[in-house]
MARBA-3410 file (N, C-alpha, C, O; in Angstrom, 1 decimal):
67
59.2,97.8,-101.0,59.8,99.4,-101.0,60.0,99.5,-99.4,59.4,98.8,-98.7 ~ 60.8,100.3,-99.0,61.4,100.4,-97.5,60.9,102.3,-97.2,60.9,103.2,-98.1 ~ 60.6,102.3,-96.3,60.5,103.9,-96.1,61.9,105.0,-96.7,61.8,106.1,-97.4 ~ 63.0,104.4,-96.2,63.8,105.4,-96.6,64.3,105.2,-98.5,65.0,106.0,-99.1 ~ 63.8,104.3,-99.1,63.7,104.3,-100.5,62.7,105.1,-100.8,62.6,105.8,-101.7
61.8,104.9,-100.0,60.4,106.1,-100.6,61.0,107.5,-100.1,60.8,108.3,-101.0 ~ 61.6,108.1,-99.3,62.0,109.0,-99.0,62.8,109.9,-100.1,62.4,110.9,-100.7 ~ 64.0,109.1,-100.4,64.9,108.8,-101.6,64.2,109.1,-102.6,64.4,110.3,-102.8 ~ 63.2,108.6,-103.4,62.9,109.0,-104.8,62.0,110.2,-104.2,62.2,111.2,-104.9 ~ 61.2,110.4,-103.3,60.4,111.6,-103.1,61.5,112.9,-103.4,61.1,113.8,-104.1
62.8,112.9,-102.9,63.7,113.9,-102.9,64.2,114.1,-104.5,64.4,115.1,-105.1 ~ 64.4,112.8,-104.7,64.8,113.1,-106.3,63.8,113.3,-107.2,64.2,113.2,-108.4 ~ 62.8,113.4,-107.1,61.4,113.8,-107.6,61.5,115.5,-107.7,61.5,116.3,-108.7 ~ 61.6,115.8,-106.4,61.9,117.0,-106.1,62.7,117.6,-106.7,62.5,118.8,-107.0 ~ 64.0,117.0,-107.2,65.1,117.9,-107.6,64.7,118.0,-108.8,64.8,119.1,-109.3
63.9,116.8,-109.9,63.7,116.8,-111.1,62.9,118.3,-111.2,63.2,119.2,-111.9 ~ 61.5,118.3,-110.0,60.7,119.4,-110.4,61.1,120.6,-110.3,60.5,121.6,-110.8 ~ 62.0,120.6,-109.6,62.9,122.1,-109.4,63.7,122.7,-110.1,63.8,123.9,-110.2 ~ 64.5,121.7,-110.8,65.6,122.3,-111.4,65.3,121.6,-112.8,66.4,121.5,-113.3 ~ 64.4,121.2,-113.6,64.2,120.9,-114.9,63.2,121.2,-115.8,62.2,120.8,-115.2
63.1,121.6,-116.8,62.4,122.4,-117.7,61.3,121.2,-118.1,61.4,121.0,-119.3 ~ 60.2,120.5,-117.4,59.7,119.3,-117.7,58.4,119.7,-118.5,57.7,120.6,-118.1 ~ 58.2,119.1,-119.4,56.4,119.0,-119.8,55.5,118.9,-118.7,55.9,118.5,-117.6 ~ 54.3,119.3,-118.7,53.7,119.2,-118.2,53.0,118.2,-117.8,52.5,118.1,-116.7 ~ 52.8,117.1,-118.8,52.5,115.7,-118.4,53.4,115.0,-117.5,53.0,114.2,-116.6
54.7,115.3,-117.7,55.6,114.4,-116.9,55.7,115.2,-115.9,54.9,114.6,-115.1 ~ 56.0,116.1,-115.4,55.8,117.1,-114.2,54.5,116.5,-113.6,54.5,116.3,-112.4 ~ 53.4,116.2,-114.2,52.0,115.9,-113.2,52.4,114.3,-113.0,52.3,113.9,-111.9 ~ 52.8,113.6,-113.7,53.2,112.4,-113.5,54.0,111.9,-112.3,53.8,110.9,-111.6 ~ 55.2,113.4,-112.1,56.3,113.1,-111.1,55.3,113.4,-109.8,55.5,112.7,-108.7
54.4,114.2,-109.9,54.0,114.9,-108.9,52.9,113.8,-108.2,52.6,113.8,-107.0 ~ 52.4,112.8,-109.2,51.7,111.7,-108.5,52.5,110.6,-107.8,52.2,110.1,-106.7 ~ 53.5,110.4,-108.5,54.4,109.2,-108.0,54.5,109.7,-106.4,54.2,109.1,-105.4 ~ 55.2,111.4,-106.6,55.6,111.6,-105.3,54.5,111.3,-104.1,54.7,110.8,-103.0 ~ 53.2,111.9,-104.7,51.7,111.6,-103.8,51.8,110.6,-103.4,51.6,110.3,-102.3
52.1,109.8,-104.2,51.6,108.4,-103.6,52.9,107.8,-102.6,52.6,107.5,-101.4 ~ 54.0,107.8,-103.0,55.3,107.9,-102.2,54.9,108.4,-100.5,55.0,107.8,-99.4 ~ 54.3,109.7,-100.8,54.5,110.2,-99.4,53.5,109.8,-98.9,53.7,109.7,-97.7 ~ 52.1,109.3,-99.2,51.4,108.2,-98.4,51.6,107.2,-98.1,50.9,106.7,-97.3 ~ 52.9,106.4,-98.7,53.3,105.2,-98.3,53.7,105.4,-97.1,53.3,104.8,-96.1
54.9,106.8,-97.1,55.7,106.8,-95.6,54.9,107.2,-94.8,55.4,107.1,-93.6 ~ 53.9,107.8,-94.8,53.1,108.6,-93.9,52.7,107.0,-93.3,53.0,106.8,-92.1 ~ 52.2,105.9,-94.0,51.7,105.0,-93.3,52.5,104.3,-92.6,52.3,104.0,-91.4 ~ 53.7,104.1,-93.2,55.1,103.0,-92.6,55.6,104.1,-91.3,56.2,103.5,-90.5 ~ 55.4,105.5,-91.1,55.5,106.2,-89.9,54.6,105.8,-89.0,55.0,105.9,-87.9
53.3,105.3,-89.1,52.3,105.3,-88.3,52.2,104.2,-87.8,51.6,104.1,-86.7 ~ 52.9,103.0,-88.8,52.6,101.6,-88.0,54.2,101.5,-87.2,54.5,100.6,-86.4 ~ 55.1,102.3,-87.5,56.2,102.5,-87.0,56.1,103.1,-85.3,56.6,102.5,-84.3 ~ 55.3,104.5,-85.3,55.1,104.6,-84.4,54.1,103.9,-83.5,54.4,103.9,-82.3 ~ 52.8,103.4,-83.8,52.0,102.4,-83.3,53.1,101.1,-82.4,52.9,100.7,-81.3
54.1,100.7,-83.2,54.8,99.7,-82.8,55.7,100.1,-81.3,55.7,99.5,-80.2 ~ 56.4,101.2,-81.9,57.0,102.2,-80.6,56.1,102.3,-79.2,56.5,102.2,-78.1 ~ 54.9,102.5,-79.6,54.0,103.0,-78.3,53.7,101.5,-77.6,53.4,101.5,-76.4 ~ 53.8,100.5,-78.1,53.2,99.1,-77.8,54.6,99.0,-76.9,54.4,99.1,-75.7 ~ 56.3,98.8,-77.3,57.1,98.6,-76.8,57.0,99.5,-75.4,57.1,99.0,-74.3
56.7,100.8,-75.6,56.8,101.7,-74.5,55.7,100.8,-73.4,56.0,100.7,-72.3 ~ 54.6,100.5,-73.7,53.6,100.3,-72.8,54.2,99.1,-72.5,53.9,98.8,-71.3 ~ 54.8,98.3,-72.9,55.3,96.8,-72.0,56.4,97.0,-71.4,56.6,96.2,-70.5 ~ 57.2,97.9,-71.5,58.5,98.7,-70.8,57.9,99.3,-69.5,58.4,98.9,-68.5 ~ 56.9,100.1,-69.4,56.4,100.6,-68.5,55.9,99.7,-67.7,56.5,99.7,-66.6
55.1,99.1,-67.8,54.5,97.6,-67.4,55.3,96.8,-66.5,54.9,96.3,-65.5 ~ 56.9,96.5,-67.1,57.8,95.6,-66.4,58.6,96.9,-65.7,59.7,96.6,-65.1 ~ 58.3,98.0,-65.8,59.4,98.8,-64.8,58.1,98.8,-63.6,58.4,98.7,-62.4 ~ 57.1,98.9,-63.8,56.0,99.0,-62.6,55.9,97.7,-61.6,55.7,97.7,-60.4 ~ 56.0,96.5,-62.5,56.3,95.3,-61.9,57.2,94.9,-60.9,57.1,94.1,-60.0
58.6,95.9,-61.4,59.5,95.9,-60.1,59.8,96.9,-59.4,60.9,97.2,-58.9 ~ 58.8,97.5,-59.4,58.8,98.7,-58.3,57.8,98.4,-57.2,57.7,99.2,-56.3
END
């Protein structure tokens, strides 16, 4: 699953929870699924953030060496 897939599914779940008269059990299952997807999304963002910081450090080092 990609970050984009997770976000799309979360959005779909939110739509269902807001617009449908769901049984409590179904609403709870959807909420739990959304929570799992949100955790996954946060982890993916953290990984990307770490990678971007590493690239920035490498670029900063290259710029310093050229000066």
